[in-house]
N, C-alpha and C positions, 0 to 999 in steps of 0.2 A: 504494500500500500504506500502511496505517496505521502499521506498525512499521518500524524501521530495517532495512536490509539488512546482514547481517553477512558480511564477506568475510575469508576466511583467506588471508593473503598469505605466500608462501614468501620469506622475507627473505634466504635464502642462495643463491637461484638467479639466474644472470645474470653477465655480465662485470663489472658495477659494483655487485655486492652486497657488503655490505648498504647501502652509502652511498646509491645512487640509489633503491633499493627503499624505504628509510625516507623519503627526501625525497618520493618520489611519494606515499607513504601520508599524509604530513603535508599535502601539497598537497590531496589528495582530502578528507581529514578536515576541513581548514580551510574548504573551499569548499562543503561539502555536509552539511547537517544530517540527511540521511536515510540515512546510512551509518555503520557501525561496522567498524573494521578491526582484525583480529587478526594481529599480526606473529609469524610462526613461524620460529624459528631460535635461534642462540646468543644467549642473553639478554644476556650482558655486552656483546657487540658491538652488539646492537640498542640497548641503553640508551646506549652511548657515542655512537651516531649521533643518537639522539633528544635528547641533551643539547645539540646544536647549535641546537635550535629551542625556541620557547615553545610547549609542547604542553599547557599547563594547560587543563583543560576539554575537550580534544579526545577524541573517542571512539576512543581507541587503547589496545590491550592487547597483552600479550606472552604467547606460549606457548613455553616453551623446547623446543628440539630439539637434541640433542647431536651430531648427525651431518648431513652434507650430501652430496648426489650431485654429483660434479664432471663437467665436460664431458670426454668421451672414455671415461668408464667404461661398460662394457656395462650397459645398464639393468636387466635381470633380475638379474644377479649383484650389482650395486650395491645394489639394493633388498633382496635376500635377506640380504646381509651388513651392511646398515645399517638395522635395524628402527626406529631413532629418527631417520631422515633427515627433514629439514624437509618434503620433498615428501609423504612418507607421513603425517607428523603432521598437516599441513594438510588432506590428503585425508580423514583419519579424522574431523576436525572436521565436515566436510560430511556424512559417513556417519552420524555420531552426532547430527546436527541442531544442533550448536553453531555452525555457520556455514552460510550459504545458498549460498556460492560459494567457489571456490578459484582462485587466480591464481599462476602461476609463470613466471619468465623463465629457468628452468633447462633441464635436458636434456629435449628434446621426447619422446624415447623413454621416459625414466623417468616423466614426467608421464602419458603415454598408458598405459603399463603399470600404473601405480598406480591410475589412474582406472578401468581395466577390472577390476583385481583387487579393489579396495575398493568402488567404486560399482556395478560390473556394467554390462553392456550392455543396452540397451533391447530388448524383444522384437522379433525380425525383423531386427535389425542384426547382421551378422557382423563388420563393420569400422567402428568409429567413425571419423569424418572430421574434418578441420580445414579450415575455410573462413572467409571474411570478406568484408566489403564492399570493393569496389575503390576506395572513397574518391573523391578528386578525379579519378583516372584515368577512371573511368566511374561517376559518381553514379547510384545506383539499380540497381547491378549487383553481384551477389555471385558468387563462384566457389568451387566445391568439386570436387576436393580440392586443397589447396595444398601437399601434400607428405607427408602422413602415410601414404598407401597407394600404393606404386609399382606393384604387380602386382594388377590388379583384374579381376573377372569382371563380365559384364553386369549381374547382379543387384546387385553392389556399386554400380555407377554408378546403377542405378535407385534404390537406397536414398539415395545422395547427392542425387539429384534431389528426393526427398521431404523430406530434411533441408534442402536449399537453399530449397525452396519455403516451408517453415515459417519458416526464418530470414528470408527476404525479407519475409514477412508480419508477423512479430512483432518483429523487431529493426529492420528498415529501414522498416517501416510501409507496404508496398505491398500493397494489398488483393487484387489479382488478378495476381500476377507471372507473367511468361512464362518458360518453361524451354527451354533449348537444349543440345544436345550439341556439344562442341568437336570439329571434324573437319578434314580437309584439303580439304573441298569442301562446298558447301551442299546438294548433291543427296542424296537418300535413300540411294543406293547407295555414297556415298563413305565412306572410313574403313577402319580395320583390322577384323579379324574381331570383336573385342570391341565396337567402336563400332557396327558394323552390327547385331549381335545386340541390343545395348542399345537401338538405335533402335526395334526391334520392341516391346520392353518399354515404352519411353517412350510409344508410341502408345496403350497401354492404361492409362496412368497417370491418376490422378485429379488432374491438373494441366494447365495450358495449355501443352502441348508445341508449339513452333513449328518443330521440325526442327533441322538442323545449322547451326552458325555456324563461320566460319573465324577464324584468329588476328587478322586486321585488323578483325574485327567487335567484338572485346572493347572497345577504347577508344571505339568508336562507340555503345556501350550498346544493341546490337541485341537483347539479351535481358536480363531481370532476373536470371536464374539460369543460369550457365554451368557445365556439368558436364564434368569430365575426370578421369583418374586422377592420383594424386599425382606420378608421374614427370613427366608433362607440366606439371602445375600448378606444380611447383617450378622447372622449367626456365624457364617463362614469367616467374615472379616474379623469378628471379635475372637473367634477360636484361634485364627492365625496369630493375632496380636498376643493373646494369652500364652499360646504355645511358644512364641518367640521369647516372651518375657521369662517364662519358666526355664526354657533351654539355656537362655543367656545367663541366668543366675547359676544354674548347675554347671555350665561350662566355666564360669568365673571361679567357682569353688574347685572344680576338678583340675583346672589348668594352673591354679595358683602354685607357684614354686617350680613349675615345670617350664613355663615360658615367661618372657619379660612382660611386665604389666602393659606396655604399649602394644605388644602383639596380641595379648588377650583382649585388650580394648578394641583392636582392629577386627578380631574375629566376632566378638559380640556385637560390634557396630554393624558388620555386614549382615549378621543374623537379624538385627533390628530392621534394616532396610528391606530384607526379604519378606518379613512378616507383618510390617506396619505400613501397608500400602497407602491408606488415606493420609497418614502422617507424612510420608516421604513425598507423595505426589501433591500435597497441598489441598486435598479434598477432591471434589468432583463437580462436574457440570450438571446443572439442572436442565435437562433436555425435554423439549415439548412445550416450552413457553416461548413467546415471541420476543426473544432477546437473549443476550448472553449473560447468564447468572451463574456464578461459581460459589459453592458453599463448602466450607472447610471444617475440620475438627475444632472444637472449642479450645483444645489445648495447643493448637498451632502456635508456633513462635515465628520469629522473624524469617528464618530460612524457608519455612513452609509458605509464609505470606509472599515472599519473593517468587517462589515457584508457582503459586496460584496466579499471581499477576502475569507471569509468563504464559501460563496455560490459557488464561482468559484472552490475552492478546492474540494467541494463536487461533482461538475460536473465532475471533473477529476477523482476522486477516484471511482465514480460509473460507469465510462466508458460510460458516457451519449452519446457521439457522436457515439461510436461503437454500442450502443443499438439502437440509432435512425436510423443508417444505416440499421440495421437488420429489424426494423419495417417498414421502407420505402420500403424495398424489398418485404415484405409480404402484405403491404397495410392494 
């Protein structure tokens, strides 16, 4: 693109806001001349954090928002009673064309609700979904849904497949991605009622459907796009994170005295990167709304913020939403 990508960043969302949100913004703005960042939130707090850095000449600006949605607040009620919440203000900047993308590490529910209410859903999408690349765990593989939709119908899974197919093509750069359903067996007849009905829809889809895959096929990269409902996707994600944490602790104890501390740290760090996909990747794209919206883990820190900004920029530059609209029309 010839012009800079403008990203509206919810500075008040996340466990370490606004400190790490601002630091991540400064990192991204310092290392990339193709991006402009709009920090949205309590202006006095944002300026206090910016004062820690030399930001002269950096493409950073502030839009004040007097309210913030806190973790644990019911999303719909919180947004209704907080019209000047940073999530809403940042989302409106996208709607009004003042920003190309919006990023938040705050309440997933509030970000999803505000994206649907303000930006609207794409035609043919009943349930927007959150998915992402599996990073080092399975390079070249993306999974949808990662936790946004627990109870899904076969048509929802079919839409996730279209979305995942577009994501793999535009964001990951795989020209002809393979698509698979996650099930409890590779055979066509395996799975619960929803999965079996979805299988029939997938066979008619305008994408390269290769059938079912099982859980152990995920890290093997057996398919470029793996589809499941958010209930399963969230469990898989949290299991991988917990397994990585436990294995890292046991390795720390087992290797102590046998290897230098820095080597042990390198091994456990690589294990963390393998098993903590949302953390390493900065979160995931909310797909199926009419705009680029990136949601990350609440515990994200500055490095994850910088990565999220990079991913959001990529979604804008590759015209992901426009491509997705086209694929939804053709099925």
